N, C-alpha and C positions, 0 to 999 in steps of 0.2 A: 787816587790822590784827592785829598780834601780840598774843597773849594776855598778860595781866598776870602769868602764872606762867611765861612763857617765860624760860629762863635767858639773860639778857643784862645788860649793865652798867647800863642804865637802870632795869630792874626791881629789880635788887639794891640800887640806891641807896635805894630806898624803905624798905628794912629799917633804915636808919640805921647809923651808925658803930659804936655799942655792940653791936648785935645781930650785925653782920657780924664784929666782933672775936671774939665768943663762938663763932660758927660756925667761924671759922678755927682757933681753939684746938681745938675739938672735932674738926674734920676732920683736922688735922695730928697728932693724938694717934696714936702708933704708926707714923707715917711720918717717917723720918729725912730723906728728900728734901724733904718739904713744910716741915719745921721749919727746915732749912738755908735754904730759899728765903725763908721769912719773916724769919729773922735777917738775911739779906743785904739784904732790902728795908728793914728797920729801920735797919741800918747806913748804907745809902745815904741814907735820910731825914735822918740826923744830919749827914753830911758825906762828900764823896768820899774823904777820907783814912780815915775810919772804914770805908767800904766796901772800900777797898784793904787795910786790915788784915784784914778778914774774909776777903777773897779769898785773900790770902797764907797765912793760917792754914789754909784749906781745901786749898789746893794742896799745902802741906807734908804734910798728913794723907794725901792721895791718894798722894803720892810715897812715903811711908813704909809704906803698907799692904802686907800680905803675902798676904792671902787671894786665892784665884784667882777671877777673874771669868768665869763661864760664860755661855753664851747665855741662860740663864734669868734671871740677875740683871744682864745687860748694860744693859738699858733704864734702870734707876735711875742707873747710872753716867753714861750719856749725858746724861740730864736734868741731873744734877749738873754735869757739865762745861759744858754749854751755859748753865747759869745763871751760872757763874763768868765765862764769856766774855762773856755779855750784860751783866753788871755792869761789866766792864772797858770795854766799848764804849759803854754808854749812861750809866753813872753816874760813871765816872772820867775817861774820855778827853776829854769836852767841856770840862772845867775844868782838868785836869792831865794833858796828853798825855805828859809825861815819865814820870810815875808809871805811867800806863797802859801805856806801852811796856815799862817794866821788868817789869810784871806779866805782860804777854803773852809776853815772853821766858821768864819763870818758868813760865808755863802750858805753853809748848812743851817745857821741860825735864822736865816730868812724863811725857812720852810714853815715854821709854825704860824707866824702872822700871815704868810701867803695862803696856806691851805684854809685858813679861816674865812677867806674871801674868794676861794677858787673852786670851780667845778672841774674836778679831775676824774670824771667817770671813765675816761679812756685809759687812765694810768700813765699818760705821757709825761706829765709834770713830775710825778714821783720818780719816774725813770731818770730824769735829769739829776735829781738829788741822790739817787743810788749811784750814779756815775761819779758824782762829787764825793760821796762817801768812800768809794773805791780809791779815788785820787788821794784822799787823806793818808791812806796807807803808803802809797808810793812816795809822797812828799815827806811824810814823817820820817821814813827810812833815810831819804836823801839828806834831810835837815839834821839828822843826828840828834833829835830831840831827847832830852833826859827822860829815861823810862818812867820815873815817878811823876814827872810833870805831865807826860802823855797819858798816863793812867788817870790822873786827876781830871784831865780834860775829858777823857772818855766817860767817867762817872757823870759829870755834869751833862754831857751830851745824851747819855742814856736816860737821864731824868726828864729830858725834853723830847722824847721819842713818840709823842702822841699820834703821829701820822705815819710811823714806820720808816721815817727817813734815815734812821740810824741802824736799821736792821742789818745784821752781819758785821757790825762795827768791830767787835772784839776779834773776830777772825781776821778782819782786814788789817787791824793794827798789830796783830801778834808778832810778825817779823820785827817791827820797830820796838815793841814792848820788851821782847826777850823774857827770859825767866824772871829777872828782877822786876820788870814792869808788871808782869802777870801776877806775881806774888803781891805786889803793892795794890794792884787793882782788886784782887780777891779780898785783901784785908779791908779795903774801902767799902766794898759791897757788903761784906759781912757786918761791918760797923753800921752801915745803912739799915740792914735788917734788924739790928738790935736797938737802934735809936727809936724812942717813942715819937709817935706822930701827934703833934699838938692839936687839941680840939679847938675849933674856931669859936669865938665868943658868940653866944646865942643871939644876942641883940643884933649882931651884924647880919645874920641870916634872916631873922624875922623882918628886918627892915626892907629886905628885897623880896619879901613875899614867900619865903620857904616855910614859914610857920615855926612852931616850937621844936619840931623834930629836924629842922634843916641842918643844924650844926652836927647832930649825930650822924645824919645821912652823909654829909660831906666828909666827916671823919672816916666813916666806913669805906667810902669810895677811895679816899686817899690811901687808906691802909691796904686795900686790895690792889691798887695800882702799884704801890711800893713792893708788895710781896711778889707780884707778877714780875716786876722788873728784876728783883733779886733772884728769883728762880731761873729766869731766862739767862741772866748774866752769869750766874754760877755754873749753869750747864755749858755755856759757851767757853767759860774759863777752863772748866774741866776738860773740854775737848781740846782746847789749845795746849793744855799741860799734858794731855794724854792720860789723864787720871779717870779711868772708867768708873771706879767706885764712887768718886765724888760726883760724877754724872748721875749714877744710879741713885745716890742719896737725895737728889732733888725731887724724886718721885716717892710718894707714899706707897706702901705695899699694895693697896688696891689698884692704884693707877698703873703700877708695873705690870698688871695683868691685862691691861688694854692691849689688844693685838699690835697696833701700830707702835705703841710705846715699847712693848716687848721686843719688837723688831729693831727699833733704834738701839736698845740696850744690847741685844744680841750681836748686832753688827759691830758695835764698839768692842765687845768682849772677844769676838772672833779676831778682830784686828790686833788685839792685845795678846793673842795666842791662847785664849781661854775658851776653846770651842765647847768643852763640856758644860761650863757655866752658861754659855750662850744657849745651848739646847735646853737647859733647865728652864730658863726664862721663857723660851718659846713654848715649851710644853705646858707651862703654868698659865698661859694666856687663856682668857675666857671670852667666848664668842656668843653674842646674842642670837645670831643666826648662822649656823654652820654652813648654810647654802652660800653665804657670802663671806669669803675669807680675804682680807686685804692683801693686795699684791706684794706689799712690803714684807708682810709676815711670810708669805710663800717663798719669796726670793731669799730671805734670811735663813729660813729652814733648809732650803736646798744648799746654800753655801755652807752651812754648818754641817749637814750630813756628808757632803763631799769632803770637807776638811777632816772629818772623823773617819773617813774611809768607808762609810756605810753606803756604798754606791748602789746596791740593789734596792735599799730603802729609798734612796733618792730617786731612782727610776720609777718606783711604785708611786711616789708622791707626785712626780711630774705628770704621770698618767691620771692620777686622781684630780690634780688641778685642771687638766684639760677636760676631763669628763664633767667637772663641776661647772666650768665657765667658758669652755671652748677657747682657752688661752692658746693662741697660735705659737707663741714663743716657747711655752712649755712642751707643746707637742713636737716642735722642731728639735728641741734639746733631747727629748725622749727618743725620737727616731735616730738622731745622730749617735746616740750611745748604743744602739742595737748592732748586732753583727750583720754582715752583708746578707741580703735577701730577706732577712727577718723584717727589715724595715718596710718592705713592700707590702707584706701581709698586714703588718701593724697599721700602716697608713690606710689601707682599705677598711679595716675595722674602725679606725678613727673617723673616716668619712661617713661610714654607715651610722655611727653614733651621732654625728652632726645632723644627718637627715632626720633622725628620730628625736632630736633635742626638743625639750618642752617648749622653748621659745623659738618659733619658726623664723622670725626675722633676724634674731641673733645668729641663728644657724645659717641663714641665707647670706648675711654679711660675711660670716667666716668663710663659707664655701666660695664666694665670689673672689675674695682676696687671697685664699690659700695659694693658687686657685684650684678648684675642683668643679669646673663648669657643668660637667655631666651630672654630678651629684646635686648641684644647685638647681638644674633644670628638673631633676627628679623631685626635689623638694617642692618646687613651685607647682608642678602638675599634681602631685599627690596631696598637697596640703593647702591648696588655693583658698579654701573656705576659711582657713585660719589666718590668712595674711591681713594685716591692718593697713588698708589703703591710705591711711593718714601719714604713714612713715615714708614719705617720698624721698628722704635723704638716704634710705636703704634701697627702696624699690627702683628709683631712677637709675643709679649706677648698675643695679642688677640687670635691668632690662637692656642697658647698653652693653654690658659684658656678655649677655646671653644671645644677643640679636644675630651675631654672625653664624653661630653653629646651632643654636637652639631657638629658632624663631617662634615656635609655639609657646615655650616657656616665657620668652621675652614678651610676647603678646599678652600672656596671662598676668605678668607683673604690671604691665601698663593698664590692663583692664581693672585690676585691683584699685589703682589710683583713680581711674575714671569713675568707677562705681561709687567709691567713697565720696568724691567731689560732688557728683550729681545727687546721690541719696541724701547727703548732708546739706545740700544747697550752698556749698562754699563758692559763692559767685566770684570771689577774688582769685580763685584757681581755675575758673572756666577756660581761660585762654590756654593754660598748661594742659588741661584735660583734653581740649580740642586738638592740641598738638599731639598728645599721646594717641588719640584716636586716629589721626592721620598716619602716625607711625604704625599702628596696628594694620591700617590699610596696606601699607607697603610690605609689612611682614606677611600678610595673608597670602600674597602671591607666591611666597616661598614655602608655605606649609602644605605638604603633599597630603597629609592625613590628619584631620583634627581629632580622630578617634572619638572618645566620649565627650570631648569639649565642644561647646556650642560653636558652630562655624561663624566666621567673621560677619558674613552678610546677615545672618540671623541675629547676631549680637547687636549690630547697628540698627536693625529693624526694631528690636526690643527697646533699645535706648530711645528711638524716635517715639515709640508708643508710650513709654513710661515717663519720658522727660521732654516731650515734644514742645512744651510751652516755655522751656528755658532758652529763650532766644539769645541770652547772653553767652550761652555755650555754643549753640548752633551757628551763631553769627561768625564765630571764629573757625568753624569747620567747613572747609571748602568742599 
């Protein structure tokens, strides 16, 4: 049973409205964010229209602000933005979706002036705007906005997408746009592509220090930005309309041979029931390095082969993908398609391939997570000299996974990291290396036979001889 002083809504209700109001005034003193939140709640309690006025006023204030938002004061900004968005969604949209839609567009327009003065290295702020963009679709559908007007608004929004705040807008608005709105949007975008971009007056650019070529450079950049907008928009419109050929038309013949692009095209052709055409695009793809094949291309080719009923070819390709990159998903799918008992022998062969894989740490990571701990131990013991002790993100979990059943292999994985740290003089890692050596101490008691491996006592003695002066390390080793 919860204590009566636990902070929850039911317990706070016992304080009564008057006392709670006094506490809120006290707590909000000195907190601009808390005060704005309370004013917004009071406005919403009066009417959705009053809440709308409060939101509009705050958005104007954010857009006009000039102070730089650093990572230290980014959190209050995010809380503020989320409060405004919540008010639009919960207090205004249910009773007045038209006003809510207008406010959401206004919210989105805050992005450009805000990001000009904001450090968003964490991506938290842009996440709020992506949520607002998604809300546009919900509210536009509820508001019953005329499709052509919505399409016009979308064009203006896409022209102001310098920070990616409107990414995915066309797909988001598609349910509200419908066929009529998409057709109008397509016509607007095509008109934008055909319209000439005016060249800025030379004097204007020379005056601000860009020199005689400044106007030409500005014109070229504007033209590139416009063409990029047009291509991306027409691809999104083609997807929304289910027009695969229009999607393909946005890529020139050379670009269609880029593996990732070929996979995008093939996926859409397959969905349209054109598996043969999809395979053609995949097979015409050109690879700079056949040793690295994008996962998207592999997945698309497998889907197409299965769709065409070429199951044996699909199986061969799954095994090829596994052999190339130790892709666990492809191996699992390959084994799943084998007859009973055949999969056991095939898995053994696959694990042997992993042990001999050219990149030992990639193989170790695969074997630990498959899991095939016996094979992982075999790899560590036979290829110890090839292990890169700098790769602690692989070796640490490997040592943990091997420690219970394969203490010798676990100890070797730890030694690899210890040796690298001491030989490279990485003093920032001395504490971790000392902990690894202590773990080797504990593992040594469970190792019955070191075989050709240097016994633990000898290993410690060698470390003292070669690195005895590194007090920063030995000071951490009890």
